[in-house]
C-alpha positions, 0 to 999 in steps of 0.5 A, spaced: 461 515 502 467 516 497 468 514 490 471 507 488 478 507 489 482 508 482 486 501 479 493 505 482 490 506 488 488 499 489 494 496 486 498 500 490 495 499 496 495 491 495 502 492 494 503 495 501 499 490 504 503 485 502 506 486 509 501 484 515 501 482 522 503 475 522 498 474 528 503 472 533 506 480 535 511 480 529 510 482 522 509 477 516 512 478 508 508 475 503 513 476 498 519 474 502 519 468 496 518 467 489 512 463 491 509 468 495 510 473 489 508 468 484 502 468 488 501 475 489 501 477 481 497 471 479 492 474 483 492 481 480 492 479 472 490 486 470 498 487 471 500 484 465 506 481 468 509 474 468 510 472 475 515 468 473 519 473 470 518 478 476 524 480 480 522 478 488 528 484 490 525 489 486 519 489 487 520 489 494 524 495 493 519 498 490 514 496 496 519 499 501 519 506 497 511 506 497 511 505 504 515 510 506 512 515 501 505 513 504 508 514 511 509 522 508 502 522 505 499 520 512 503 526 516 501 529 521 498 522 523 503 517 525 506 511 519 504 504 520 507 501 526 511 496 521 514 502 518 516 507 523 523 504 525 525 503 518 523 508 513 527 510 507 529 517 507 524 520 502 529 523 497 531 515 497 524 513 496 522 517 491 529 516 487 527 508 487 520 509 486 522 513 479 528 509 477 523 503 478 518 506 473 523 508 469 524 501 467 519 499 462 518 505 457 510 506 456 506 509 452 499 513 453 493 508 452 486 512 452 480 507 454 473 510 453 467 506 455 460 507 453 458 510 459 464 513 462 469 518 461 475 517 457 481 514 461 488 515 460 493 509 462 499 507 461 502 501 457 508 498 455 511 501 449 510 496 443 516 491 444 517 492 451 518 487 455 513 487 461 517 489 468 513 487 474 517 493 478 516 498 473 508 497 472 508 497 480 511 503 481 507 507 475 502 505 479 504 508 486 506 514 482 499 514 480 495 513 486 501 518 490 499 524 485 491 523 485 486 525 489 485 518 493 492 520 496 488 525 500 484 519 503 490 514 505 491 513 513 495 508 517 490 503 521 493 503 529 489 498 532 493 494 536 497 489 532 495 492 525 500 494 520 495 496 515 494 502 510 488 504 508 482 509 504 478 512 508 471 512 506 467 515 511 468 521 516 468 517 522 472 511 519 478 510 524 480 503 522 482 499 517 476 493 517 471 492 523 475 487 527 481 492 528 476 497 531 474 491 536 481 490 537 482 497 539 475 498 543 477 492 547 484 495 549 482 501 551 476 498 555 482 494 558 487 500 559 481 503 563 480 498 567 487 497 569 488 504 571 481 504 576 484 498 578 490 501 580 491 503 588 491 510 589 497 513 593 
């Protein structure tokens, strides 16, 4: 069993997972409208951002950059099927992510719990206005530059478009239901092959 993912890893993955299978063979975008973004931000109070002031296009831009860089991080494995045909070029993804991260000046803040090691987190500089896209970009950068990136995988179960952190050496899918779908699909494929007439 692996250590718990970092805060940055959890935020970056949660952002990437706002692109998901819609249940009908397509892809749904949980951030397609301001209401979706507001709901997502409210579910992540640790971001310290105001949902009402967030720019949906800027957040989706950070997400597109993150998913392009996730696809690079899982190499030589395949990227998520949702991304395979529409990935940003890596230099463009890096540019967008770095530009978004720079929108809010930050300062390092030291946190040190009684029973833990010291942890440095970036916080908005005094007087700086919180920017959700910047906070998300900074979390994605922290994740991609940290040790959790080595565990990142794309789930390749039928109809799944998720990325996940591999917790066990034998883990192949993001969740058990994806494993079940993959096994059923393999079984059906074997059944079709054995049912085909031989020349």
